[in-house]
C-alpha positions as CSV (number, residue, x, y, z in Angstrom):
1,M,18.6,-11.9,15.1
2,N,17.2,-15.0,16.6
3,D,13.9,-16.2,16.2
4,E,12.6,-15.3,19.4
5,K,13.3,-11.5,18.9
6,L,12.0,-11.9,15.3
7,D,8.8,-13.6,16.9
8,K,8.2,-10.6,18.8
9,L,8.4,-8.2,16.4
10,K,5.8,-10.0,14.6
11,R,3.5,-10.0,17.4
12,L,4.3,-6.6,17.9
13,S,3.4,-5.5,14.0
14,A,0.0,-7.9,14.3
15,I,-1.2,-5.9,17.4
16,L,-0.3,-2.6,16.1
17,T,-2.0,-3.2,12.9
18,L,-5.1,-4.5,14.6
19,I,-5.1,-1.5,17.1
20,S,-4.8,0.7,13.7
21,G,-7.8,-0.7,12.6
22,I,-9.8,-0.6,15.3
23,S,-8.8,3.1,15.5
24,Q,-9.7,4.0,12.0
25,V,-12.8,2.7,12.2
26,V,-13.8,4.2,15.0
27,A,-12.5,7.7,13.2
28,A,-14.5,6.5,10.2
29,L,-17.6,6.7,12.7
30,L,-16.6,10.0,13.9
31,S,-16.5,11.4,9.9
32,A,-20.0,11.3,9.7
33,G,-21.4,13.2,6.8
34,M,-17.6,13.7,5.2
35,I,-17.8,11.0,2.2
36,T,-14.0,10.5,1.5
37,P,-12.6,10.1,5.0
38,L,-15.3,7.6,5.9
39,V,-14.9,5.9,3.2
40,T,-11.3,5.7,3.2
41,L,-10.9,5.6,7.1
42,I,-13.5,2.5,6.9
43,L,-11.9,0.8,3.9
44,F,-8.4,0.8,5.4
45,G,-9.9,0.2,8.9
46,L,-11.1,-2.9,8.3
47,F,-8.6,-4.5,6.0
48,L,-6.1,-3.7,8.9
49,I,-8.2,-5.6,11.3
50,F,-8.2,-8.2,8.9
51,I,-4.6,-8.4,8.6
52,G,-3.9,-8.0,12.0
53,L,-6.0,-10.7,13.1
54,R,-5.0,-13.2,10.5
55,A,-1.3,-12.5,11.1
56,L,-2.2,-13.6,15.3
57,Q,-3.9,-16.6,13.9
58,F,-0.8,-17.6,11.8
59,I,1.3,-16.4,14.7
60,K,-0.3,-18.6,17.2
61,K,0.1,-21.6,15.1
62,G,3.5,-20.9,14.1
63,E,2.6,-20.5,10.5
64,L,3.3,-17.1,9.3
65,T,6.3,-18.3,7.0
66,K,7.6,-16.3,4.5
67,D,5.3,-18.1,1.9
68,K,2.1,-16.4,3.5
69,E,0.5,-13.8,1.4
70,I,-0.1,-11.5,4.5
71,V,3.6,-11.3,4.9
72,I,3.7,-8.8,1.9
73,V,0.4,-7.2,2.5
74,G,1.1,-6.4,5.9
75,T,4.1,-4.3,4.3
76,V,2.3,-2.7,1.3
77,V,-1.3,-1.6,3.4
78,P,0.7,0.4,6.0
79,F,2.6,2.0,3.5
80,L,-0.4,2.8,1.5
81,N,-2.3,4.1,4.8
82,A,0.2,6.6,5.7
83,F,-0.5,8.3,2.9
84,A,-3.9,8.3,3.0
85,N,-4.2,9.3,6.2
86,L,-1.6,12.1,5.6
87,F,-4.0,13.3,2.6
88,L,-7.0,13.3,4.7
89,L,-5.3,15.2,7.3
90,L,-4.0,17.5,4.8
91,F,-6.8,18.4,2.6
92,E,-10.0,16.9,4.0
93,I,-10.7,17.4,8.1
94,S,-10.3,20.5,8.7
95,E,-13.6,21.3,10.3
96,R,-13.0,18.5,12.8
97,P,-9.7,19.0,14.8
98,L,-10.3,15.5,16.7
99,I,-10.2,13.2,13.9
100,G,-6.9,15.2,13.0
101,I,-5.6,13.7,16.2
102,F,-6.8,10.0,15.1
103,L,-5.3,10.8,11.4
104,I,-1.8,11.9,13.5
105,V,-2.0,8.2,15.3
106,H,-2.3,6.3,12.1
107,I,0.5,7.9,10.5
108,I,2.4,7.4,13.5
109,F,1.6,3.5,13.7
110,S,1.8,3.0,9.9
111,A,5.5,4.7,10.0
112,I,6.1,1.8,12.9
113,I,4.6,-1.4,11.4
114,F,5.7,-0.8,7.5
115,P,9.6,-0.9,8.5
116,I,9.0,-3.9,11.2
117,N,7.3,-5.9,8.4
118,F,9.7,-4.9,5.8
119,Y,12.1,-6.3,7.9
120,V,10.8,-9.5,8.7
121,K,10.4,-9.9,5.1
122,M,14.2,-9.4,4.5
123,K,15.1,-11.8,7.2
124,F,12.5,-14.1,6.2
125,D,14.1,-14.0,2.5
126,E,17.5,-13.7,3.6
127,M,17.9,-10.6,1.7
128,N,20.9,-8.1,0.8
129,R,21.3,-4.7,0.0
130,F,20.2,-5.4,-3.7
131,D,17.2,-7.9,-3.1
132,A,16.0,-5.2,-0.3
133,I,15.8,-2.5,-3.1
134,T,14.1,-4.9,-5.8
135,Y,11.5,-5.7,-2.9
136,W,11.0,-2.0,-2.4
137,G,10.3,-2.3,-6.1
138,I,7.7,-4.8,-5.5
139,I,6.0,-3.0,-2.9
140,L,5.5,0.0,-4.9
141,T,3.9,-2.0,-7.8
142,R,1.4,-4.0,-5.4
143,G,0.7,-0.7,-3.5
144,L,0.2,1.5,-6.8
145,G,-2.4,-1.2,-8.2
146,L,-4.4,-1.3,-4.4
147,N,-4.5,2.6,-4.6
148,Y,-6.4,2.5,-7.7
149,L,-8.6,-0.2,-6.8
150,F,-9.4,2.1,-3.8
151,Q,-9.5,5.2,-5.6
152,P,-12.4,5.1,-8.0
153,L,-14.4,5.5,-4.4
154,A,-13.0,9.5,-4.8
155,W,-14.2,10.4,-8.8
156,I,-18.0,8.3,-8.5
157,L,-20.0,11.2,-6.8
158,P,-22.2,13.0,-8.2
159,D,-20.0,16.4,-8.7
160,V,-16.8,15.5,-9.0
161,F,-17.8,11.8,-11.5
162,N,-15.4,10.8,-13.8
163,P,-15.7,7.7,-15.9
164,T,-12.5,8.4,-17.4
165,M,-10.4,8.4,-14.8
166,I,-12.6,5.4,-13.2
167,I,-11.8,3.2,-16.3
168,Y,-7.8,4.3,-15.9
169,L,-7.8,3.8,-12.2
170,L,-9.6,0.0,-12.1
171,T,-7.6,-1.1,-15.7
172,F,-4.2,-0.4,-14.0
173,G,-5.1,-1.1,-10.5
174,F,-6.0,-5.1,-11.6
175,I,-2.8,-4.5,-13.9
176,N,-0.3,-3.3,-11.2
177,S,-1.8,-6.0,-8.8
178,I,-1.4,-8.9,-10.8
179,M,2.2,-7.8,-11.9
180,G,3.0,-7.1,-8.2
181,R,2.6,-11.2,-7.5
182,K,4.2,-12.4,-10.9
183,I,7.5,-10.3,-10.5
184,Y,7.6,-11.4,-6.9
185,K,6.7,-15.2,-7.6
186,E,8.8,-15.1,-10.9
187,K,11.7,-13.1,-10.4
188,E,13.9,-15.1,-12.7
189,N,11.4,-14.8,-15.6
190,K,13.1,-11.5,-17.5
191,Q,9.7,-11.4,-19.9
192,I,7.4,-10.7,-16.4
193,Q,10.2,-8.2,-15.5
194,I,10.1,-6.2,-18.8
195,A,6.2,-6.5,-18.9
196,A,6.0,-5.1,-15.4
197,I,8.4,-2.3,-16.5
198,I,6.1,-1.4,-19.3
199,C,3.3,-1.6,-17.3
200,V,4.0,0.7,-14.7
201,A,5.4,3.2,-17.0
202,A,2.3,3.1,-19.2
203,C,0.3,3.8,-15.6
204,G,2.8,6.6,-14.5
205,L,2.7,8.3,-18.0
206,I,-1.3,8.3,-18.7
207,G,-1.8,9.5,-15.0
208,L,0.8,12.6,-15.5
209,I,-1.7,13.2,-18.6
210,F,-4.5,13.3,-16.0
211,V,-2.8,14.9,-13.4
212,I,-2.5,18.0,-15.9
213,I,-6.1,17.6,-16.6
214,W,-7.8,16.7,-13.5
215,P,-4.7,17.6,-10.7
216,T,-5.2,15.8,-7.3
217,P,-2.8,15.3,-4.7
218,N,-2.9,11.6,-4.7
219,Q,-2.3,11.1,-8.7
220,V,0.8,13.7,-8.2
221,L,2.3,11.3,-5.4
222,F,1.4,7.9,-7.1
223,V,2.6,9.1,-10.6
224,T,6.0,9.9,-8.7
225,L,5.7,6.4,-7.5
226,A,5.3,4.8,-10.7
227,G,8.6,6.6,-12.0
228,I,10.4,5.4,-9.2
229,D,9.3,2.0,-9.3
230,V,10.0,2.0,-13.4
231,L,13.6,2.7,-12.3
232,I,13.7,0.1,-9.6
233,R,12.6,-2.3,-12.1
234,A,15.0,-1.3,-14.7
235,Y,17.9,-1.5,-12.0
236,Y,16.8,-5.2,-11.6
237,V,16.6,-6.3,-15.3
238,K,19.7,-4.7,-15.7
239,K,21.7,-6.4,-12.7
240,T,19.9,-9.5,-13.2
241,F,19.9,-10.6,-17.1
């Protein structure tokens, strides 16, 4: 694909990200009185607006290169956003069908944005199939980190307050976020790669225990993703070192 077509894809992704963010802020306002949808949508909405505007700014200046952090974040956040909206659709907004329409639109947008940004990153880094698989693992690690940093908001309300879950989520949110950055920047560092496997495995195993004690759809999904991530990271280490 030539540079002109790649630039068009980058611009399309940035515009869709911005529109999705604005739509989620609108949906959040319509969710007044429903704490979980309100908080989830406003956070993702503002995050996506920032990503979209920042990406458009870089594109305008011709500075959206593979070294920009926004390229990776712009892949991770739509991935998480699709699941967040899906869970809201399935479990939270049965009383307000209008919001459900917004959520379906957001899922569709994320399903378009994510593969575009993944493809753009593949072209930036000239990835082969092995590189693409391992990059998928990096997205999972960073996605787990970012999601876990958001999740404590679901456990701070008086009727569900759970300090154990909050500590677990914040701890592994920070750890996975840091490891997600390190495994990308230090791909040839075997110790870092192995440390990432241990951290994600610990996150998943502890999370599995908590799923049994305090089951939630979110936690089931992200424990599953942690297991997939461990397999990808182990595959990378085996093939690389």
